[in-house]
N, C-alpha and C positions, 0 to 999 in steps of 0.2 A: 298273486296267489299261486301257491305250489299245488299242482294237480295231484290227485290221488294216483298212486303208482302201483301197478300190480307186479309183485315180485315172486309170485307163486310158480312161475314158469308155465302156467296154463296157456298163455298167449305167445309162448316162444315159437319161433319158426326158423327154418334154415336160412342162413344169410352169411354176411361177411362183415367183420369189424376189424379195422386196421388202424395203426397209430404211426404217425410220422413225427419224429421228435429229435431234439438234441437231448441226449440222455447220458447220464453217468453210468458206465458199466464197470463191474469189478467182480472179484471172487469167483473165477471160473472153476466149475466142478465137472470132471469128466464122467460121461455116462459109460458104464462098463461095456466093453466089446463093441464100441462104436466111436465114430469121429465126432459125435455130438457132445456138446458141452452145455452146462446150465450157468447162466450169468445172473447176478443181481443187477437190476436196472432201476434207476431213479429218474423220474421226469417231473418237471416243474408244473404246478397247477396255478399257484398265485392267488388263491381266494383267501379271504379272512379266516375261514375255518379249515383250510387245507393248503399248506404251502407247497407240498410235493407228495408224490406217491412212490412207493417202492414195490417192485414186482420181480418176477422170475421169468426169464426168457430162455427157451431152449434153441440152440443154434447148431446146425450141421456145419462143422468147421472143415469143409473139404479143402480149403486153401491153407489150412493150418495157421490161421492168424494167431498171434501171440497176445493174449489178454493178461493183464496184471491183476494181482490181488488188490492193488491200489486203484482208486477210481480215476478213469480217464473219460474225456468227453467224446461222444460219437454221434454221428447222424444215423438214425436207425429207422427202419421200416419193418413193422412186425404185426402179426395178428394179435388181437387184444380181447381179453375177457376177464371176468371177475375171478379172483382166486377162490377155489373150492376146497372144502374140507377133505382131508385124507390124501392130498396130493404129495407124492414123494419128490421133492425138488432138491433134496440134499441141502437143506437150508443152512446158510452160513450165519443168518440172523435168526432171531426168534420168529417162529412161523407166523405169529400174529402180525408181524411187521409187513408181510407181503399182502398187497391189495389187488394185484392183477397178475395175469399169467398170459403167455403167448409164445409163438414161434417167431424167432428173429429171422427175417428173410433177406435183409440187405443192411450192410453196415459200412460206414466210412469213418476212419479215425479223424478227429478234429483237433484234439489237444491231449497230449500224453499225460499220465499221472505226474503231478507237480511235486517238487521237493518241499515246497512251502505248504504247510497244512493250514486249514481255516483259522486255527487258533493263533497262527503266527502272523495273520494279516493285521495291518495297522488300524483298520476300522471295520465296523460291522458291515459296511457296504462293499468291502473289498472281496475279491474272489481269487483263489489260487490259480485260476486259469486265465489265459489271455482272451478267451471267448466267454462272454457273459452267458452262463447256463440258464438264466431266468427267461427262457423263451417257451411260451406255451405250446403244448403238443397239439397236433392237428389230427383229428379223428375223421375217418371215412367209414360210413355204415351203409349197408344195403340189406333190406329186409322188409318185413311187414309192419306197417305203422299201426299202432293201437292207441286207445285212450286219447284220441284226437280231440283237442279242445280249441275251437276256433277263437273264442273270446280271449283265452289266455295266450294264444299263439304257441301252443305246445303239443307235442305228441311223444309217444314212447316206442321203443323197439326192444324186444327181448330176443336177441340174436343167438341162435344155437349153431355152433360151428366146431369142426374138428381142430383140435390143438394137440400136437404130439407131446407137449410138455406135461399133459395130464395123463399120459399113458404110464402105467406102472413100470418104472425103469428097471425094476428087479425081475420082471417077467415079461419077456418080449412078446409072448403069446396072449397077454392079458387084453381084455376089451377096453379100448380107450374111452375115457369120459368126455362127453361133449359139454363143455361149460357154457354158461350164459353170459352174454355181454349186455347188461341192462343199461340202456341209454335213454336219458331224458333230453329230448331235443327242444330247444327254446329259440323262437324267432325274436331277435332283439328289436327294440323300438328304434327304427331307423328310417330315414328318408328313402332308403332302397325299397321299402315296402309301403310306400305312401298310398298305393291303390289296394292294399290289403295283404295280409300275411298269407302265403300259400300253404296253409295247413292242409295236409292230405285228408281224404275221407278214411274212415276206420277200415282197417284190414285191407288197405291197398299197398302194393309193393312200391317202395321208393328207394332212392339212393341219395344220401345227404352227407355233407361234410361241414366241419367247423372246428373251432378251438375247444379244447377241454378246459372248462372254467371252474368246475366245482365237483364235489363228491358228497353224497348223502349216505349215511350209515344206518343199518337196521337197529331199531329200538335204542336210539341214542348211543349206540356202542361204536367203538372205533375198530372193531375187529372184522366185521363183515360189511362189505359195500352193498348198499341197497340199489343205487344207480349212479352212473357217471353223467354229469350235466355237460351238454355240448350246445354252444350257440351256433345256430344254423347259418352258414355262410353261403351255401349253395344247395339246391335240391332239384332232383330230376324225378319225374314220375315214370315208372317203368311200364305202366299199362297192363294189359291182360294178355294171356297167351293166345296166339293165333292157331286155331285148330284146323284150318283149311290146308290140307296137305297138297292141294293143287297150286299153291302159291310159292312153291320151292324156287329159290333163286339159282341161276346157273353158276357152276363152279368156275371162277376166274383165277383161282390160285395157281393152276398148273400152266397158264399161258405164259409165253416168254415176255419179258419186259425189256424195254429199251434202256441202254446204259447211257446215263447223262454225264456230261462233263462236270468235274468237280469245281465248285465255286471256291473262291479264295477264302471266304469265311472270316471269322474273327481270330481264331487261333489255328496253329498247325499241330495236329495230333501226332504226326509222324516224328516230330522233334520234341521228345520228352526229356526233360532234365533228369539225369540218372539220380540226382539227389532226392528226387521225389518218387523214385520207384517203390520205396517201401510203403508209401501211401497207396499208390495205384495198385500194387500187388495185393494189398490188404482188402481191396474191395471184393466182396463175395460175389461169385458168379451168379448171374441172373438165371433162375430156374423157372421156366415157363412150361405150360402144358400146351399140346397141340390144340389149336382152336379151329373150328369150322368157319365157313364163310359168314360174314356179317349179315344180319337180316334187317331188311328195311322196316323201320318202325315209325308209325305216325305219332306225332306228339299231341297228346290230348290233355293239356294242362287243365282246361276247363272241366273235363270229365273227372280228373283225378284229384283236383284240389277243391277244398271247400270255400276258397276265395272266389269272388265273382270275376276277378280280372287278374291278369299276369302282372306281377310287381314290376314297377318301373325302377330301373337302376340309375341313380344319379351319378354322373361322371364328374 
């Protein structure tokens, strides 16, 4: 049974939704007076009602990676949300074709644009790439769970997050739009959850991940996404905020650390074949923000989950 899903945005809360996928990227468009570009991205879904999704990703191309107008395969990590009306993405396709939007954070080339087009392939099962692109995307979401239904093993998240791709690129001073990532999380029927599916209580904060397996559209239309369906592979309960200021942990980040001898390892990173430098140089630099010391957190699965026991995972 498909649960009733709220798409009004009234239950939206700040959070994070990201996608890790083998994606086809093409049609780069330069943002004026910036190193940023906008790319068309296509990811595989593989459901009977939705074979794949096309979206627009904005990328700060600080390393000046060369993208082709022809589709190439890349391993990508990006923020992820539903496409909104009125977004200026300099579309290369009809605007109705775009179903998601995000900021591309990390990209690795896998297969360059091929000279052979899909129409030139000998069979319908053939692909012009040496890598099979039919790999489902992996979604990671953190936010407030709502519409939690223990019997159905489902819950939803309406994640509101900043995505620069939705900022009006014609006016740098414009106020950015915060899009919604509507996610329907479904626990599959599996021996992993033989002691009960750990559906969270309503309006508890969680972090979950799993494969993107389907898409539902509003009013039976194919223009506006109502929610993305994710089968939950892992869930963590984030608990509640600790307001006791006397429990501050000591800062251990400034203490000196011992230098350990390097192990032999599996490969030698200092001996890189120059033939592969074009790939290694194409990897976008990791951009991280300074983080404070980690805080000790008690795991309260029983308090956060509507299931009476922790699921046993079959190995």
